[in-house]
GUMISE-635353 format. One record per residue (C-alpha): residue number from 1; residue in one letter; chain; x, y, z. Coordinates in steps of 0.02 Angstrom, whole numbers, plus 50000, padded with zeros to 5 digits. Layout:
BEGIN
[r NUM; A; A; [X; Y; Z]]
...
END
This chain:
BEGIN
[r 1; X; A; [50012; 50004; 50015]]
[r 2; X; A; [50139; 50133; 50044]]
[r 3; X; A; [50225; 50087; 49883]]
[r 4; X; A; [50086; 50118; 49773]]
[r 5; X; A; [50050; 50290; 49866]]
[r 6; X; A; [50230; 50346; 49851]]
[r 7; X; A; [50203; 50292; 49649]]
[r 8; X; A; [50042; 50407; 49658]]
[r 9; X; A; [50156; 50541; 49722]]
[r 10; X; A; [50236; 50617; 49580]]
[r 11; X; A; [50073; 50601; 49473]]
[r 12; X; A; [49981; 50704; 49605]]
[r 13; X; A; [50116; 50835; 49611]]
[r 14; X; A; [50117; 50852; 49425]]
[r 15; X; A; [49917; 50884; 49429]]
[r 16; X; A; [49931; 50999; 49568]]
[r 17; X; A; [50078; 51109; 49499]]
[r 18; X; A; [50027; 51297; 49474]]
[r 19; X; A; [49990; 51370; 49286]]
[r 20; X; A; [50157; 51417; 49210]]
[r 21; X; A; [50176; 51634; 49245]]
[r 22; X; A; [50247; 51765; 49158]]
[r 23; X; A; [50346; 51806; 49304]]
[r 24; X; A; [50404; 51611; 49303]]
[r 25; X; A; [50469; 51602; 49099]]
[r 26; X; A; [50560; 51773; 49150]]
[r 27; X; A; [50677; 51688; 49271]]
[r 28; X; A; [50701; 51555; 49127]]
[r 29; X; A; [50732; 51647; 48990]]
[r 30; X; A; [50875; 51637; 48856]]
[r 31; X; A; [51005; 51722; 48818]]
[r 32; X; A; [50955; 51811; 48653]]
[r 33; X; A; [51036; 51797; 48460]]
[r 34; X; A; [51027; 51981; 48469]]
[r 35; X; A; [51120; 51993; 48625]]
[r 36; X; A; [51257; 51891; 48613]]
[r 37; X; A; [51282; 51982; 48423]]
[r 38; X; A; [51280; 52146; 48519]]
[r 39; X; A; [51405; 52065; 48644]]
[r 40; X; A; [51507; 52020; 48506]]
[r 41; X; A; [51525; 52205; 48428]]
[r 42; X; A; [51556; 52278; 48576]]
[r 43; X; A; [51690; 52145; 48610]]
[r 44; X; A; [51784; 52193; 48438]]
[r 45; X; A; [51748; 52388; 48487]]
[r 46; X; A; [51838; 52340; 48643]]
[r 47; X; A; [51994; 52238; 48569]]
[r 48; X; A; [52036; 52360; 48428]]
[r 49; X; A; [52034; 52512; 48577]]
[r 50; X; A; [52168; 52400; 48643]]
[r 51; X; A; [52256; 52376; 48532]]
[r 52; X; A; [52302; 52562; 48507]]
[r 53; X; A; [52325; 52577; 48685]]
[r 54; X; A; [52501; 52706; 48758]]
[r 55; X; A; [52535; 52760; 48568]]
[r 56; X; A; [52553; 52586; 48498]]
[r 57; X; A; [52465; 52545; 48322]]
[r 58; X; A; [52483; 52341; 48407]]
[r 59; X; A; [52587; 52245; 48511]]
[r 60; X; A; [52782; 52255; 48512]]
[r 61; X; A; [52889; 52129; 48447]]
[r 62; X; A; [53024; 52057; 48532]]
[r 63; X; A; [53192; 51979; 48463]]
[r 64; X; A; [53317; 51898; 48530]]
[r 65; X; A; [53464; 51835; 48429]]
[r 66; X; A; [53642; 51733; 48515]]
[r 67; X; A; [53766; 51643; 48433]]
[r 68; X; A; [53958; 51588; 48445]]
[r 69; X; A; [54089; 51706; 48410]]
[r 70; X; A; [54251; 51591; 48356]]
[r 71; X; A; [54438; 51670; 48355]]
[r 72; X; A; [54592; 51557; 48317]]
[r 73; X; A; [54677; 51680; 48432]]
[r 74; X; A; [54558; 51719; 48566]]
[r 75; X; A; [54426; 51594; 48653]]
[r 76; X; A; [54248; 51576; 48585]]
[r 77; X; A; [54130; 51698; 48652]]
[r 78; X; A; [53957; 51713; 48637]]
[r 79; X; A; [53855; 51883; 48532]]
[r 80; X; A; [53679; 51919; 48608]]
[r 81; X; A; [53574; 52048; 48545]]
[r 82; X; A; [53379; 52080; 48594]]
[r 83; X; A; [53297; 52196; 48480]]
[r 84; X; A; [53118; 52293; 48514]]
[r 85; X; A; [52991; 52337; 48374]]
[r 86; X; A; [52871; 52468; 48434]]
[r 87; X; A; [52737; 52527; 48276]]
[r 88; X; A; [52686; 52698; 48343]]
[r 89; X; A; [52506; 52743; 48323]]
[r 90; X; A; [52502; 52932; 48350]]
[r 91; X; A; [52337; 52985; 48300]]
[r 92; X; A; [52274; 52982; 48488]]
[r 93; X; A; [52136; 53121; 48443]]
[r 94; X; A; [52049; 52978; 48346]]
[r 95; X; A; [52072; 52849; 48475]]
[r 96; X; A; [52002; 52972; 48609]]
[r 97; X; A; [51843; 52996; 48506]]
[r 98; X; A; [51806; 52802; 48469]]
[r 99; X; A; [51842; 52773; 48694]]
[r 100; X; A; [51713; 52917; 48719]]
[r 101; X; A; [51588; 52845; 48594]]
[r 102; X; A; [51616; 52675; 48659]]
[r 103; X; A; [51587; 52712; 48829]]
[r 104; X; A; [51416; 52803; 48794]]
[r 105; X; A; [51363; 52655; 48645]]
[r 106; X; A; [51417; 52505; 48770]]
[r 107; X; A; [51276; 52514; 48890]]
[r 108; X; A; [51148; 52588; 48760]]
[r 109; X; A; [51164; 52460; 48653]]
[r 110; X; A; [51160; 52298; 48786]]
[r 111; X; A; [51006; 52392; 48866]]
[r 112; X; A; [50900; 52407; 48675]]
[r 113; X; A; [50953; 52209; 48656]]
[r 114; X; A; [50889; 52167; 48818]]
[r 115; X; A; [50735; 52257; 48785]]
[r 116; X; A; [50697; 52193; 48612]]
[r 117; X; A; [50733; 52014; 48693]]
[r 118; X; A; [50599; 52032; 48830]]
[r 119; X; A; [50479; 52094; 48716]]
[r 120; X; A; [50488; 51966; 48604]]
[r 121; X; A; [50476; 51864; 48762]]
[r 122; X; A; [50320; 51919; 48819]]
[r 123; X; A; [50241; 51923; 48653]]
[r 124; X; A; [50269; 51733; 48632]]
[r 125; X; A; [50206; 51706; 48801]]
[r 126; X; A; [50065; 51772; 48738]]
[r 127; X; A; [50051; 51697; 48577]]
[r 128; X; A; [50051; 51535; 48677]]
[r 129; X; A; [49934; 51574; 48778]]
[r 130; X; A; [49812; 51650; 48659]]
[r 131; X; A; [49837; 51466; 48566]]
[r 132; X; A; [49796; 51375; 48732]]
[r 133; X; A; [49624; 51460; 48743]]
[r 134; X; A; [49599; 51424; 48582]]
[r 135; X; A; [49613; 51265; 48607]]
[r 136; X; A; [49525; 51240; 48740]]
[r 137; X; A; [49382; 51330; 48669]]
[r 138; X; A; [49391; 51212; 48507]]
[r 139; X; A; [49376; 51065; 48621]]
[r 140; X; A; [49216; 51140; 48717]]
[r 141; X; A; [49136; 51148; 48547]]
[r 142; X; A; [49169; 50992; 48470]]
[r 143; X; A; [49099; 50918; 48626]]
[r 144; X; A; [48966; 51015; 48606]]
[r 145; X; A; [48948; 50983; 48435]]
[r 146; X; A; [48945; 50801; 48450]]
[r 147; X; A; [48811; 50796; 48599]]
[r 148; X; A; [48709; 50914; 48450]]
[r 149; X; A; [48736; 50767; 48339]]
[r 150; X; A; [48663; 50636; 48459]]
[r 151; X; A; [48522; 50719; 48507]]
[r 152; X; A; [48472; 50757; 48317]]
[r 153; X; A; [48483; 50571; 48284]]
[r 154; X; A; [48361; 50547; 48429]]
[r 155; X; A; [48252; 50657; 48345]]
[r 156; X; A; [48257; 50595; 48174]]
[r 157; X; A; [48224; 50427; 48244]]
[r 158; X; A; [48077; 50495; 48341]]
[r 159; X; A; [48009; 50573; 48153]]
[r 160; X; A; [48042; 50754; 48254]]
[r 161; X; A; [48160; 50828; 48119]]
[r 162; X; A; [48197; 50780; 47936]]
[r 163; X; A; [48371; 50695; 47893]]
[r 164; X; A; [48446; 50856; 47841]]
[r 165; X; A; [48437; 50928; 47982]]
[r 166; X; A; [48557; 50767; 48071]]
[r 167; X; A; [48673; 50803; 47907]]
[r 168; X; A; [48695; 50989; 47949]]
[r 169; X; A; [48777; 50939; 48110]]
[r 170; X; A; [48883; 50808; 48048]]
[r 171; X; A; [48946; 50934; 47948]]
[r 172; X; A; [48970; 51046; 48094]]
[r 173; X; A; [49050; 50910; 48172]]
[r 174; X; A; [49158; 50880; 48042]]
[r 175; X; A; [49207; 51064; 48043]]
[r 176; X; A; [49228; 51080; 48219]]
[r 177; X; A; [49370; 50933; 48230]]
[r 178; X; A; [49456; 51006; 48090]]
[r 179; X; A; [49476; 51199; 48179]]
[r 180; X; A; [49521; 51079; 48322]]
[r 181; X; A; [49655; 50997; 48223]]
[r 182; X; A; [49717; 51165; 48183]]
[r 183; X; A; [49713; 51238; 48352]]
[r 184; X; A; [49820; 51109; 48422]]
[r 185; X; A; [49952; 51140; 48285]]
[r 186; X; A; [49953; 51326; 48310]]
[r 187; X; A; [49969; 51262; 48507]]
[r 188; X; A; [50121; 51181; 48473]]
[r 189; X; A; [50205; 51306; 48368]]
[r 190; X; A; [50192; 51437; 48469]]
[r 191; X; A; [50241; 51344; 48619]]
[r 192; X; A; [50414; 51294; 48518]]
[r 193; X; A; [50434; 51494; 48496]]
[r 194; X; A; [50421; 51511; 48662]]
[r 195; X; A; [50545; 51354; 48708]]
[r 196; X; A; [50671; 51426; 48589]]
[r 197; X; A; [50658; 51593; 48698]]
[r 198; X; A; [50653; 51539; 48900]]
[r 199; X; A; [50682; 51343; 48965]]
[r 200; X; A; [50512; 51296; 48973]]
[r 201; X; A; [50450; 51083; 48981]]
[r 202; X; A; [50455; 51019; 48806]]
[r 203; X; A; [50291; 50996; 48807]]
[r 204; X; A; [50156; 51130; 48821]]
[r 205; X; A; [50103; 51152; 48994]]
[r 206; X; A; [49960; 51259; 49057]]
[r 207; X; A; [49997; 51467; 49043]]
[r 208; X; A; [49939; 51571; 49166]]
[r 209; X; A; [49828; 51708; 49128]]
[r 210; X; A; [49909; 51880; 49075]]
[r 211; X; A; [49774; 51971; 49190]]
[r 212; X; A; [49681; 52137; 49158]]
[r 213; X; A; [49769; 52240; 49021]]
[r 214; X; A; [49778; 52438; 49106]]
[r 215; X; A; [49835; 52540; 48933]]
[r 216; X; A; [49950; 52656; 48943]]
[r 217; X; A; [49888; 52873; 48929]]
[r 218; X; A; [49956; 52941; 48757]]
[r 219; X; A; [49967; 53105; 48821]]
[r 220; X; A; [50166; 53111; 48850]]
[r 221; X; A; [50222; 52968; 48740]]
[r 222; X; A; [50323; 53076; 48598]]
[r 223; X; A; [50446; 53149; 48712]]
[r 224; X; A; [50485; 52972; 48838]]
[r 225; X; A; [50489; 52884; 48635]]
[r 226; X; A; [50614; 53032; 48576]]
[r 227; X; A; [50727; 52976; 48729]]
[r 228; X; A; [50703; 52783; 48741]]
[r 229; X; A; [50835; 52679; 48742]]
[r 230; X; A; [50800; 52605; 48590]]
[r 231; X; A; [50788; 52766; 48487]]
[r 232; X; A; [50957; 52812; 48573]]
[r 233; X; A; [51033; 52647; 48556]]
[r 234; X; A; [51029; 52671; 48359]]
[r 235; X; A; [51100; 52849; 48388]]
[r 236; X; A; [51240; 52797; 48474]]
[r 237; X; A; [51272; 52642; 48325]]
[r 238; X; A; [51284; 52779; 48226]]
[r 239; X; A; [51419; 52860; 48310]]
[r 240; X; A; [51523; 52701; 48364]]
[r 241; X; A; [51511; 52630; 48193]]
[r 242; X; A; [51590; 52818; 48116]]
[r 243; X; A; [51719; 52823; 48257]]
[r 244; X; A; [51773; 52643; 48251]]
[r 245; X; A; [51795; 52679; 48037]]
[r 246; X; A; [51905; 52828; 48056]]
[r 247; X; A; [51998; 52724; 48209]]
[r 248; X; A; [52026; 52569; 48083]]
[r 249; X; A; [52087; 52717; 47928]]
[r 250; X; A; [52205; 52768; 48061]]
[r 251; X; A; [52279; 52618; 48090]]
[r 252; X; A; [52287; 52585; 47891]]
[r 253; X; A; [52381; 52739; 47881]]
[r 254; X; A; [52484; 52737; 48030]]
[r 255; X; A; [52648; 52737; 47953]]
[r 256; X; A; [52809; 52763; 48090]]
[r 257; X; A; [52882; 52645; 48223]]
[r 258; X; A; [53014; 52646; 48330]]
[r 259; X; A; [53142; 52502; 48350]]
[r 260; X; A; [53287; 52477; 48471]]
[r 261; X; A; [53426; 52358; 48488]]
[r 262; X; A; [53534; 52318; 48603]]
[r 263; X; A; [53689; 52199; 48586]]
[r 264; X; A; [53832; 52086; 48649]]
[r 265; X; A; [53977; 52079; 48532]]
[r 266; X; A; [54142; 52003; 48630]]
[r 267; X; A; [54187; 52141; 48714]]
[r 268; X; A; [54077; 52268; 48631]]
[r 269; X; A; [53906; 52345; 48685]]
[r 270; X; A; [53808; 52405; 48565]]
[r 271; X; A; [53619; 52514; 48594]]
[r 272; X; A; [53548; 52583; 48432]]
[r 273; X; A; [53372; 52693; 48430]]
[r 274; X; A; [53295; 52703; 48247]]
[r 275; X; A; [53142; 52796; 48202]]
[r 276; X; A; [53075; 52695; 48064]]
[r 277; X; A; [52922; 52750; 47920]]
[r 278; X; A; [52850; 52636; 47791]]
[r 279; X; A; [52812; 52710; 47627]]
[r 280; X; A; [52644; 52690; 47560]]
[r 281; X; A; [52617; 52597; 47405]]
[r 282; X; A; [52560; 52717; 47269]]
[r 283; X; A; [52350; 52752; 47284]]
[r 284; X; A; [52348; 52651; 47449]]
[r 285; X; A; [52322; 52801; 47568]]
[r 286; X; A; [52169; 52888; 47454]]
[r 287; X; A; [52102; 52697; 47417]]
[r 288; X; A; [52103; 52676; 47619]]
[r 289; X; A; [52003; 52851; 47632]]
[r 290; X; A; [51872; 52810; 47497]]
[r 291; X; A; [51826; 52631; 47593]]
[r 292; X; A; [51815; 52712; 47748]]
[r 293; X; A; [51674; 52854; 47669]]
[r 294; X; A; [51594; 52723; 47584]]
[r 295; X; A; [51566; 52613; 47716]]
[r 296; X; A; [51510; 52760; 47840]]
[r 297; X; A; [51389; 52812; 47730]]
[r 298; X; A; [51317; 52659; 47696]]
[r 299; X; A; [51296; 52623; 47896]]
[r 300; X; A; [51235; 52799; 47914]]
[r 301; X; A; [51109; 52749; 47780]]
[r 302; X; A; [51053; 52561; 47848]]
[r 303; X; A; [51051; 52665; 48034]]
[r 304; X; A; [50925; 52801; 47971]]
[r 305; X; A; [50838; 52662; 47898]]
[r 306; X; A; [50813; 52582; 48065]]
[r 307; X; A; [50774; 52743; 48142]]
[r 308; X; A; [50643; 52772; 48006]]
[r 309; X; A; [50565; 52568; 48045]]
[r 310; X; A; [50564; 52621; 48234]]
[r 311; X; A; [50495; 52788; 48223]]
[r 312; X; A; [50352; 52703; 48099]]
[r 313; X; A; [50322; 52562; 48219]]
[r 314; X; A; [50296; 52714; 48350]]
[r 315; X; A; [50184; 52795; 48281]]
[r 316; X; A; [50070; 52632; 48240]]
[r 317; X; A; [50076; 52597; 48404]]
[r 318; X; A; [50020; 52755; 48451]]
[r 319; X; A; [49874; 52760; 48325]]
[r 320; X; A; [49822; 52590; 48402]]
[r 321; X; A; [49826; 52652; 48584]]
[r 322; X; A; [49713; 52798; 48541]]
[r 323; X; A; [49580; 52718; 48478]]
[r 324; X; A; [49581; 52567; 48595]]
[r 325; X; A; [49461; 52535; 48727]]
[r 326; X; A; [49482; 52429; 48873]]
[r 327; X; A; [49447; 52238; 48818]]
[r 328; X; A; [49294; 52178; 48929]]
[r 329; X; A; [49268; 51977; 48945]]
[r 330; X; A; [49134; 51895; 48864]]
[r 331; X; A; [49057; 51818; 49006]]
[r 332; X; A; [48868; 51751; 48939]]
[r 333; X; A; [48999; 51627; 48819]]
[r 334; X; A; [48934; 51467; 48937]]
[r 335; X; A; [48763; 51496; 49007]]
[r 336; X; A; [48698; 51549; 48811]]
[r 337; X; A; [48785; 51392; 48761]]
[r 338; X; A; [48704; 51281; 48868]]
[r 339; X; A; [48526; 51376; 48841]]
[r 340; X; A; [48542; 51340; 48666]]
[r 341; X; A; [48581; 51158; 48702]]
[r 342; X; A; [48436; 51149; 48811]]
[r 343; X; A; [48320; 51199; 48699]]
[r 344; X; A; [48390; 51089; 48551]]
[r 345; X; A; [48362; 50946; 48668]]
[r 346; X; A; [48182; 50991; 48719]]
[r 347; X; A; [48128; 51011; 48525]]
[r 348; X; A; [48093; 51211; 48530]]
[r 349; X; A; [48245; 51236; 48440]]
[r 350; X; A; [48316; 51137; 48262]]
[r 351; X; A; [48501; 51097; 48222]]
[r 352; X; A; [48477; 51254; 48075]]
[r 353; X; A; [48430; 51370; 48209]]
[r 354; X; A; [48548; 51331; 48333]]
[r 355; X; A; [48697; 51299; 48239]]
[r 356; X; A; [48723; 51506; 48164]]
[r 357; X; A; [48696; 51552; 48355]]
[r 358; X; A; [48823; 51418; 48424]]
[r 359; X; A; [48951; 51498; 48282]]
[r 360; X; A; [48904; 51674; 48330]]
[r 361; X; A; [48945; 51629; 48507]]
[r 362; X; A; [49105; 51543; 48467]]
[r 363; X; A; [49180; 51686; 48369]]
[r 364; X; A; [49128; 51809; 48493]]
[r 365; X; A; [49224; 51708; 48630]]
[r 366; X; A; [49373; 51697; 48531]]
[r 367; X; A; [49351; 51875; 48499]]
[r 368; X; A; [49360; 51923; 48668]]
[r 369; X; A; [49539; 51815; 48709]]
[r 370; X; A; [49590; 51918; 48550]]
[r 371; X; A; [49550; 52081; 48610]]
[r 372; X; A; [49644; 52043; 48770]]
[r 373; X; A; [49788; 51981; 48700]]
[r 374; X; A; [49794; 52124; 48576]]
[r 375; X; A; [49790; 52260; 48723]]
[r 376; X; A; [49935; 52159; 48826]]
[r 377; X; A; [50032; 52161; 48681]]
[r 378; X; A; [50002; 52341; 48627]]
[r 379; X; A; [50025; 52384; 48811]]
[r 380; X; A; [50198; 52283; 48814]]
[r 381; X; A; [50249; 52376; 48639]]
[r 382; X; A; [50225; 52558; 48686]]
[r 383; X; A; [50329; 52513; 48859]]
[r 384; X; A; [50482; 52453; 48765]]
[r 385; X; A; [50453; 52593; 48617]]
[r 386; X; A; [50465; 52717; 48771]]
[r 387; X; A; [50534; 52725; 48945]]
[r 388; X; A; [50650; 52558; 48897]]
[r 389; X; A; [50570; 52464; 49057]]
[r 390; X; A; [50563; 52286; 49018]]
[r 391; X; A; [50364; 52211; 49005]]
END
């Protein structure tokens, strides 16, 4: 008996497990590819900045040479030489501008990537919740139509209704089954997207409802958007890319280097310090500058386009917010459906009259779920586009 109880405990615990809330999903969020790409970009910029620290274009090169010196008269000695090559980077103003730009862009780009990742996670959670609610609705609808089909068969056998009434219900049953299959497919797809963004179970589980949707006021959203993290990140990215390209150009056109050597040759000690200049090939400097300018213009155009797309995204959200109304729950669905089923079983309604009413009730219930979903998604998008607080 005890072993049976112990074996049943995991099942009981699983059955009593609370629904997975959005806060739980946030704790299981994965790092998005955009966050990794941002980290890689910033790491590359920091590496380029570190390569020119201390007036150096790159790391110093150290050479050590040693070899025997033979003389028939004197004893054999060892010559030793140490060479040091210091490639110089004298464009410290360019480096300082890159350092300042990187200092401002680093936190802005990280925060923007995190905000976008959190918004996509919120959207994936809402998609999975909506798919789950629609699936339950389709399951209930199929059970209702099957009960109606049995009732229609009974009325056909008693001669209360003609045969085409049964055919109508049978057609609706096939349609309800197809809608249920589609709802199952959509739920699996939505759960797969959510699973790619968070460490959730492999099989779909019950999700907690998002609750009531509170839409923010639209009065002061425009100035908040102008100063938002997403918008500032694009602007900081533009300046960072320009300064990084200028810095890269300065490295490519840097010519001077400092070389020193110290050697021991027998009893002699020899030390040398040399300033060296590397002459460019014909047209090399001009080609580097043309490449830099063209890349800057292309990057500027791409980021300006991204800024316009972000502005359009905000204007679209603002327009929807100004015309949105608080979503109200559709509370009369179950009672109305039971009333129609009762009238059908009592013979007060025929299937041809009850089926259109059932379809209208079903679409109204699904529309109430979609309105709540749209309100939550709009609120999360406005929040991400304005004050930068993670939804």
